[in-house]
C-alpha positions as CSV (number, residue, x, y, z in Angstrom):
1,M,-3.3,-36.7,-11.6
2,T,-5.8,-34.3,-10.2
3,Y,-5.2,-32.1,-7.1
4,D,-7.4,-34.2,-4.8
5,E,-5.8,-37.4,-6.1
6,A,-2.3,-35.9,-5.4
7,V,-3.3,-35.2,-1.8
8,N,-4.9,-38.6,-1.2
9,D,-2.0,-40.3,-2.9
10,G,0.5,-38.6,-0.6
11,T,2.2,-36.7,-3.4
12,I,1.7,-33.6,-1.3
13,A,3.5,-34.2,1.9
14,E,2.4,-33.7,5.4
15,S,3.9,-30.7,7.2
16,V,7.5,-31.4,8.0
17,F,7.5,-29.3,11.2
18,S,7.5,-31.6,14.2
19,N,9.0,-29.3,16.8
20,I,5.7,-27.5,17.5
21,A,2.8,-29.2,19.2
22,E,-0.2,-28.9,16.9
23,P,1.1,-26.0,14.9
24,R,-1.4,-23.7,13.3
25,K,-1.8,-24.5,9.6
26,T,-1.8,-22.8,6.3
27,S,-5.2,-24.3,5.7
28,D,-6.5,-22.1,8.6
29,L,-5.6,-19.0,6.7
30,A,-6.9,-20.4,3.4
31,G,-10.2,-21.5,5.0
32,F,-10.8,-18.0,6.4
33,V,-10.6,-16.7,2.8
34,T,-12.6,-19.4,1.0
35,D,-15.3,-19.9,3.7
36,T,-16.0,-16.3,4.7
37,M,-19.2,-15.1,3.0
38,F,-20.0,-11.5,2.2
39,E,-22.8,-11.7,4.9
40,D,-20.1,-12.6,7.5
41,I,-18.2,-9.3,6.9
42,P,-18.9,-6.6,9.4
43,A,-20.4,-3.4,8.0
44,D,-17.4,-1.2,9.0
45,V,-15.1,-3.7,7.3
46,A,-17.1,-3.6,4.1
47,A,-17.2,0.2,4.1
48,A,-13.5,0.5,4.7
49,T,-12.9,-2.0,1.8
50,K,-15.0,0.0,-0.6
51,R,-13.2,3.2,0.2
52,L,-9.8,1.6,-0.2
53,I,-10.8,0.0,-3.5
54,L,-11.7,3.5,-4.7
55,D,-8.5,4.9,-3.4
56,E,-6.4,2.3,-5.2
57,I,-8.2,3.0,-8.5
58,V,-7.7,6.8,-8.0
59,V,-4.0,6.7,-7.4
60,T,-3.5,4.3,-10.3
61,A,-5.4,6.4,-12.7
62,A,-3.5,9.4,-11.6
63,A,-0.2,7.7,-12.5
64,M,-1.2,6.5,-16.0
65,D,0.3,9.6,-17.8
66,T,3.9,9.0,-16.8
67,P,7.0,7.5,-18.4
68,M,6.7,4.5,-16.1
69,A,3.2,3.8,-17.2
70,R,4.2,4.0,-20.8
71,A,6.9,1.5,-20.3
72,L,4.6,-0.9,-18.5
73,L,2.0,-0.5,-21.2
74,R,4.5,-1.4,-23.9
75,L,5.5,-4.5,-21.9
76,K,2.1,-5.8,-20.9
77,A,-0.6,-4.1,-23.1
78,D,0.8,-3.4,-26.5
79,R,1.6,-7.1,-27.1
80,G,-2.1,-7.8,-27.0
81,G,-3.7,-11.0,-25.7
82,K,-7.1,-12.2,-24.6
83,A,-9.4,-9.3,-23.7
84,E,-10.3,-10.0,-20.0
85,A,-9.8,-6.9,-18.0
86,T,-10.0,-3.1,-18.7
87,L,-7.0,-0.9,-18.2
88,I,-7.8,2.0,-15.9
89,A,-7.7,5.4,-17.6
90,D,-6.7,3.7,-20.8
91,G,-9.7,1.7,-21.8
92,R,-8.1,-1.3,-23.6
93,K,-8.9,-4.8,-22.5
94,V,-5.9,-7.1,-21.9
95,P,-5.3,-10.4,-20.1
96,A,-6.2,-10.2,-16.5
97,A,-2.7,-10.9,-15.3
98,S,-1.3,-8.1,-17.5
99,A,-3.9,-5.6,-16.1
100,A,-3.1,-6.6,-12.6
101,Y,0.7,-6.2,-13.2
102,I,0.3,-2.7,-14.7
103,H,-2.2,-1.5,-12.2
104,A,-0.4,-2.8,-9.1
105,Q,2.9,-1.3,-10.1
106,L,1.4,2.1,-10.8
107,A,-0.7,2.2,-7.7
108,N,2.4,2.8,-5.6
109,L,4.2,5.1,-8.1
110,L,3.0,8.5,-6.8
111,D,3.4,7.3,-3.2
112,A,-0.2,8.2,-2.6
113,D,-1.5,4.7,-1.9
114,E,-2.7,3.4,1.4
115,T,-0.4,2.7,4.4
116,M,-1.0,-0.2,6.9
117,H,0.3,0.5,10.4
118,N,2.6,3.3,9.1
119,R,4.8,0.6,7.6
120,M,3.7,-0.9,4.3
121,H,1.8,-0.3,1.0
122,T,0.5,-3.7,-0.1
123,L,-3.2,-3.3,-0.9
124,S,-2.6,-3.0,-4.6
125,A,-1.9,-6.8,-4.7
126,N,-5.4,-7.5,-3.6
127,V,-7.4,-4.7,-5.3
128,M,-5.7,-5.0,-8.7
129,A,-5.7,-8.8,-8.8
130,G,-9.3,-8.6,-7.6
131,L,-10.5,-6.1,-10.1
132,A,-8.9,-8.0,-13.0
133,V,-10.2,-11.4,-12.0
134,A,-13.6,-10.1,-11.0
135,E,-14.0,-8.6,-14.5
136,M,-12.7,-11.8,-16.1
137,T,-15.2,-14.0,-14.2
138,N,-18.2,-11.6,-14.3
139,A,-18.1,-11.5,-10.5
140,S,-20.5,-9.3,-8.4
141,G,-19.5,-6.3,-6.2
142,R,-20.2,-8.4,-3.1
143,D,-17.7,-11.0,-4.4
144,L,-15.1,-8.3,-5.0
145,I,-15.6,-6.8,-1.5
146,A,-15.3,-10.2,0.2
147,S,-12.2,-11.2,-1.9
148,V,-10.4,-8.0,-1.2
149,A,-11.3,-7.8,2.6
150,T,-10.2,-11.4,3.3
151,G,-7.3,-11.4,0.9
152,Y,-5.9,-8.2,2.3
153,D,-6.2,-9.7,5.8
154,I,-3.8,-12.4,4.6
155,T,-1.4,-9.9,3.1
156,S,-1.5,-7.8,6.3
157,R,-1.2,-10.7,8.7
158,I,1.9,-12.0,7.0
159,G,3.4,-8.5,6.7
160,V,2.9,-7.4,10.3
161,S,4.2,-10.8,11.6
162,L,7.6,-10.1,10.0
163,T,10.2,-7.9,11.8
164,Q,10.6,-4.5,10.1
165,Y,11.6,-2.0,12.9
166,V,13.9,-2.7,15.8
167,P,15.2,-0.5,18.7
168,D,18.5,1.2,17.9
169,G,19.8,0.9,21.5
170,K,19.8,4.7,21.8
171,G,16.2,5.2,22.6
172,G,14.9,5.3,19.0
173,M,14.0,2.9,16.2
174,I,15.7,1.8,13.0
175,F,14.9,-0.5,10.1
176,A,15.7,-4.1,10.6
177,P,18.9,-4.9,8.7
178,L,17.1,-6.8,6.0
179,F,13.5,-6.7,4.8
180,G,11.7,-7.9,1.6
181,W,8.2,-7.4,0.2
182,G,7.6,-10.5,-1.9
183,W,5.0,-11.9,0.5
184,M,2.5,-9.5,-1.1
185,S,1.9,-12.4,-3.6
186,F,0.2,-14.5,-0.9
187,G,-2.5,-11.8,-0.7
188,A,-3.0,-11.7,-4.5
189,A,-3.3,-15.5,-4.5
190,A,-5.9,-15.3,-1.8
191,T,-8.0,-12.7,-3.5
192,T,-7.8,-14.5,-6.8
193,A,-8.6,-17.9,-5.3
194,R,-11.7,-16.4,-3.6
195,L,-13.0,-15.1,-6.9
196,L,-12.2,-18.3,-8.8
197,G,-14.1,-20.4,-6.2
198,L,-11.2,-22.5,-5.0
199,D,-11.5,-24.4,-1.8
200,R,-9.1,-24.1,1.2
201,R,-6.9,-27.0,0.1
202,Q,-6.5,-25.5,-3.3
203,L,-5.7,-22.1,-1.9
204,A,-3.1,-23.6,0.5
205,S,-1.4,-25.0,-2.6
206,A,-1.7,-21.7,-4.4
207,F,0.2,-20.1,-1.5
208,G,3.0,-22.6,-2.0
209,Q,3.1,-21.8,-5.7
210,A,3.1,-18.0,-5.1
211,F,6.0,-18.5,-2.7
212,V,8.3,-20.1,-5.4
213,T,7.4,-17.6,-8.1
214,T,7.3,-14.2,-6.3
215,P,10.3,-11.8,-6.3
216,V,12.1,-12.1,-3.0
217,Y,14.7,-10.0,-1.3
218,F,17.0,-7.5,-2.9
219,D,19.4,-5.0,-1.2
220,V,16.8,-2.4,-0.4
221,S,19.2,-0.3,1.6
222,K,21.6,0.0,-1.3
223,N,18.7,0.6,-3.7
224,N,17.4,3.5,-1.5
225,L,20.7,5.3,-1.8
226,R,19.5,6.1,-5.4
227,L,16.7,8.2,-3.9
228,L,18.9,10.3,-1.6
229,G,21.4,12.0,-3.9
230,E,21.5,13.9,-7.2
231,D,24.3,11.8,-8.7
232,R,22.1,9.0,-10.0
233,Q,18.6,8.3,-11.2
234,A,16.0,6.7,-8.9
235,S,15.0,3.1,-9.7
236,W,11.6,3.1,-11.3
237,H,10.4,0.2,-9.2
238,K,11.1,2.3,-6.1
239,Y,11.4,-0.2,-3.2
240,Q,9.1,-3.0,-4.4
241,M,8.0,-4.5,-7.7
242,S,4.3,-4.7,-6.8
243,G,3.3,-5.6,-10.3
244,A,5.4,-8.8,-10.5
245,M,4.4,-9.8,-7.0
246,T,0.7,-9.4,-7.8
247,E,1.0,-11.3,-11.1
248,A,2.8,-14.1,-9.3
249,G,0.0,-14.5,-6.8
250,L,-2.7,-14.3,-9.5
251,N,-1.0,-16.8,-11.7
252,A,-0.4,-19.1,-8.7
253,A,-4.2,-19.3,-8.1
254,L,-4.9,-19.7,-11.8
255,L,-2.4,-22.6,-12.0
256,T,-4.0,-24.3,-9.0
257,S,-7.4,-24.0,-10.6
258,Y,-6.0,-25.9,-13.6
259,G,-4.9,-28.8,-11.4
260,W,-1.4,-27.6,-10.6
261,V,0.1,-29.1,-7.4
262,A,2.4,-27.2,-5.0
263,Q,3.5,-27.2,-1.4
264,E,0.4,-26.7,0.8
265,D,2.1,-26.1,4.2
266,I,4.3,-23.1,3.4
267,L,2.7,-20.9,6.1
268,D,2.4,-23.6,8.7
269,E,3.6,-22.5,12.1
270,G,7.3,-23.2,12.4
271,S,8.0,-22.8,8.7
272,D,11.2,-21.0,7.6
273,F,9.4,-19.2,4.7
274,W,10.2,-15.8,6.2
275,K,13.9,-16.3,5.7
276,S,13.4,-16.0,1.9
277,F,12.0,-12.5,2.5
278,A,15.2,-11.4,4.4
279,V,13.5,-10.5,7.7
280,G,14.6,-11.1,11.2
281,G,11.8,-13.3,12.3
282,C,8.1,-14.2,12.3
283,D,5.5,-13.7,15.0
284,W,3.1,-16.6,14.5
285,D,0.5,-15.2,17.0
286,T,0.3,-12.1,15.0
287,M,-0.3,-14.1,11.8
288,Y,-2.9,-16.4,13.2
289,N,-4.7,-14.8,16.1
290,D,-8.3,-13.4,15.8
291,L,-9.0,-14.5,12.3
292,G,-12.4,-13.1,11.4
293,K,-12.4,-10.9,14.5
294,R,-9.6,-8.4,13.8
295,W,-9.8,-7.0,10.3
296,Y,-6.6,-5.2,9.2
297,I,-8.3,-3.3,6.5
298,T,-10.0,-1.2,9.2
299,E,-6.5,-0.3,10.5
300,T,-5.3,1.1,7.2
301,S,-4.6,4.8,6.5
302,I,-5.5,6.8,3.4
303,K,-3.0,9.3,2.2
304,P,-4.0,12.8,1.2
305,Y,-0.4,13.6,0.0
306,P,1.8,11.7,-2.5
307,F,4.5,11.4,0.1
308,C,5.9,8.9,2.7
309,R,3.4,8.4,5.4
310,F,5.9,9.2,8.2
311,G,5.9,12.8,7.0
312,H,2.2,13.4,6.7
313,A,1.6,15.0,10.1
314,A,4.1,17.7,9.3
315,L,2.4,18.3,6.0
316,D,-1.0,18.5,7.7
317,I,0.4,21.1,10.1
318,M,2.0,23.1,7.3
319,T,-1.3,23.1,5.4
320,S,-3.2,24.2,8.6
321,I,-0.8,27.0,9.3
322,R,-0.9,28.2,5.7
323,D,-4.7,28.2,5.5
324,R,-5.6,29.4,9.1
325,H,-3.2,32.3,9.1
326,S,-3.2,33.1,5.4
327,V,0.6,32.7,5.3
328,N,2.3,32.3,1.9
329,A,5.8,31.0,1.1
330,D,7.3,34.5,0.8
331,D,6.1,35.5,4.3
332,I,8.0,32.7,6.0
333,E,11.5,33.1,7.4
334,D,12.1,29.5,8.5
335,V,10.4,26.3,9.5
336,T,11.4,23.9,12.2
337,V,10.0,20.3,12.2
338,R,10.3,18.4,15.4
339,I,10.4,14.6,14.7
340,V,10.5,11.3,16.5
341,P,13.9,9.5,16.8
342,H,13.3,7.0,14.0
343,E,15.6,6.3,11.1
344,L,12.9,6.9,8.5
345,A,11.7,10.2,9.9
346,E,15.3,11.5,10.0
347,M,16.0,10.3,6.5
348,L,13.0,12.2,5.2
349,I,13.7,15.5,6.9
350,S,17.4,15.5,6.3
351,T,17.1,15.0,2.5
352,P,17.1,18.7,1.4
353,T,15.9,18.5,-2.2
354,A,14.5,16.2,-4.8
355,D,15.8,16.6,-8.4
356,E,13.1,14.3,-9.9
357,P,9.6,13.2,-9.0
358,L,10.5,9.7,-7.6
359,K,12.8,11.3,-5.1
360,L,10.1,13.6,-3.7
361,M,8.9,10.8,-1.4
362,V,12.1,11.0,0.7
363,S,12.5,14.8,0.8
364,Q,10.3,16.4,3.5
365,P,11.7,19.9,2.9
366,T,10.6,19.6,-0.8
367,A,7.1,18.4,0.2
368,M,6.8,21.3,2.7
369,A,7.8,23.7,-0.1
370,L,5.1,22.3,-2.3
371,V,2.5,22.8,0.4
372,A,3.7,26.4,1.2
373,L,3.6,27.2,-2.5
374,G,0.0,26.0,-2.8
375,V,0.6,23.2,-5.3
376,T,-2.4,20.8,-5.1
377,P,-1.4,17.4,-3.8
378,G,-1.7,14.6,-6.4
379,P,-0.3,14.2,-9.9
380,K,0.7,17.9,-9.9
381,W,3.3,17.1,-7.3
382,F,4.7,14.4,-9.6
383,S,4.8,16.8,-12.6
384,A,6.2,19.8,-10.6
385,N,9.4,21.5,-11.9
386,Y,12.0,20.3,-9.4
387,S,14.6,22.7,-10.7
388,D,12.3,25.7,-9.8
389,S,14.3,28.1,-7.6
390,K,11.2,28.8,-5.5
391,I,11.0,25.1,-4.4
392,H,14.7,25.0,-3.6
393,E,14.5,28.3,-1.8
394,F,11.7,27.3,0.5
395,A,13.1,23.8,1.1
396,G,16.3,25.5,2.3
397,K,14.3,27.2,5.1
398,V,13.3,23.9,6.6
399,R,15.2,22.7,9.7
400,Y,14.6,19.8,12.1
401,E,15.1,18.8,15.7
402,T,14.8,15.2,16.9
403,N,12.8,15.0,20.1
404,H,14.5,12.0,21.9
405,E,11.8,12.0,24.6
406,W,9.4,10.7,22.0
407,G,11.5,7.6,21.5
408,A,10.1,5.9,24.6
409,D,6.6,6.3,23.1
410,L,7.7,4.6,19.9
411,I,9.3,1.7,21.7
412,G,6.3,1.3,24.0
413,Q,3.9,1.2,21.0
414,M,6.0,-1.4,19.3
415,D,6.2,-3.5,22.5
416,N,2.4,-3.2,23.2
417,E,0.9,-3.2,19.8
418,G,3.6,-4.1,17.3
419,F,3.3,-0.9,15.3
420,F,3.0,2.9,15.6
421,K,-0.4,4.5,15.8
422,R,1.1,7.8,17.0
423,L,4.0,9.6,15.3
424,P,4.3,12.8,17.4
425,T,5.2,15.8,15.2
426,E,5.5,19.5,15.8
427,V,6.0,22.3,13.3
428,I,7.2,25.8,14.2
429,V,6.8,28.5,11.4
430,R,8.5,31.8,11.9
431,T,7.4,34.6,9.7
432,K,9.4,37.5,8.5
433,N,7.5,39.9,10.7
434,G,8.6,37.9,13.8
435,T,5.4,35.9,14.4
436,E,5.8,32.3,15.6
437,L,3.1,29.8,14.6
438,R,3.3,26.4,16.2
439,E,1.1,23.3,16.0
440,S,1.6,19.6,17.0
441,R,-0.1,16.4,16.0
442,D,0.0,12.7,17.0
443,Y,-2.0,11.5,14.0
444,A,-2.2,12.5,10.4
445,R,-5.3,12.9,8.2
446,G,-6.5,9.6,6.9
447,D,-5.4,7.7,10.1
448,P,-8.2,5.3,11.2
449,W,-7.4,5.5,14.9
450,S,-8.8,9.0,15.6
451,K,-12.3,10.3,14.8
452,E,-10.8,13.6,13.8
453,T,-8.6,12.0,11.1
454,I,-10.4,8.9,9.7
455,Y,-11.6,9.3,6.2
456,D,-15.3,8.9,5.3
457,D,-16.9,8.6,1.9
458,A,-17.0,12.3,1.4
459,Q,-13.3,12.7,2.0
460,I,-12.2,9.9,-0.3
461,A,-14.6,11.3,-2.9
462,E,-12.8,14.7,-2.5
463,K,-9.5,13.0,-3.1
464,A,-10.8,11.3,-6.2
465,H,-11.8,14.6,-7.7
466,Q,-8.5,16.2,-6.7
467,Y,-6.3,13.5,-8.2
468,L,-8.3,12.7,-11.3
469,E,-9.1,16.3,-12.5
470,G,-8.2,16.5,-16.2
471,I,-7.5,12.7,-16.4
472,I,-11.1,11.6,-16.8
473,S,-14.3,13.7,-17.0
474,K,-16.0,15.0,-13.9
475,D,-19.1,12.8,-14.7
476,S,-16.8,9.8,-15.0
477,I,-15.3,10.6,-11.6
478,D,-18.7,10.9,-10.0
479,D,-19.8,7.6,-11.6
480,L,-16.6,5.9,-10.3
481,I,-17.3,7.2,-6.8
482,D,-21.0,6.2,-6.8
483,M,-20.3,2.7,-8.2
484,T,-17.6,2.0,-5.6
485,I,-19.4,3.4,-2.6
486,N,-22.4,1.3,-3.6
487,L,-20.3,-1.7,-4.8
488,E,-22.4,-4.3,-3.0
489,K,-25.3,-3.4,-5.3
490,S,-23.3,-4.2,-8.5
491,E,-24.2,-7.5,-10.1
492,N,-21.3,-7.4,-12.5
493,I,-17.9,-5.8,-12.1
494,Q,-17.6,-5.3,-15.8
495,E,-19.6,-2.1,-15.2
496,F,-16.3,-0.6,-13.8
497,G,-14.6,-1.1,-17.1
498,K,-17.2,0.9,-19.0
499,I,-16.1,4.0,-17.1
500,F,-12.7,3.8,-18.7
501,Q,-13.5,2.3,-22.1
502,K,-13.1,4.8,-24.9
């Protein structure tokens, strides 16, 4: 039985939710993806999409010479298979699903990938599924831009509709008791379906298939304890298995293209899908409102540092003070960081040291030490010697204060906008000669909400050179930048693969 026959025959059931008058439908989301043409995408959306595609490629290539990459390559590349998509910074061609798995997992490894609304890193599901399938299908650059922009909008809408932060009852914010990330697979399915030319009905079914195959919730709070102490090794998947989620979405769309039938109303308003991702609830207005008008990719931050986004303003200030006043680590007596009353901010600043690279992302004092010592942000932070006494000595100088007056601002932002644009931060550096140097910021470099912080093409190009120095040649970096910034002119995405093929 074909897909259309199954629908007409009633094998695929009508939505079972009858308690909502005319609920919004999964097909609305699917139709936005399948029916939006490149010409429909605003210029600023296309520009943001190209910069973020480049950013994902950069942070992935920067992670390819790591033990984690070698393990993933053994699993997904060394076994061979149909040559469909090129491995970044490796050059081999492997099955598209394998390339997407490896790349999506590594994109988050350094913790230098994008952040949406100061809360999630999920673009890898769209970019890495998109790159692999675009190369497999000989798609154009315009096709890739449209598939990533629309697919990421699905990822983001689902993600921001789910409850992640809640008031702690004391004027601050904490994590919701439970939260999972498997919904990333919906975005990968959307991007893949757009490139495969599926229609809205098929994509709705692919969403249903992605739902039943993606990894769902695990005890993330217990897992994160592995990052906070020196008595155990950090989990290599960190807090989300992006590779498996991306592959699940890609395979769901492929299966649907072969005639596979799955539930087509999984995201209908009133669905209980969100319970499988261990969240506290779903805001359907956030998921469905302003489709095609509000593009979440323009609300996504680019990270200069391989560190949790909540700590970037402090790192910006530390960098500014170091450079503006020519202060080095030996000149500094102590550092005080004033933070917002939020569980994540307090976790970062109160974790004094990192004894391995994966634990860096939760130790603000260690990151401040790397800045003060002049270590260039990027893969050099991952390969730093974390037993170095200079790092530990400076990290020990970092103190913090929680400014509870900023809590009302956080809660107000959550009530009014559903997320944090501003994360007020102040850093006070006291030198050994008695000088006090003080700066404060509401936004961090790479934030899209301030003209002083939003990244343009030149700044993302600078990040590319900084992160990829010594990994690929300078000429190859320039080619990668030029090809991505002018992506709409490319007639065949296979040109990307040639940059990395040896």
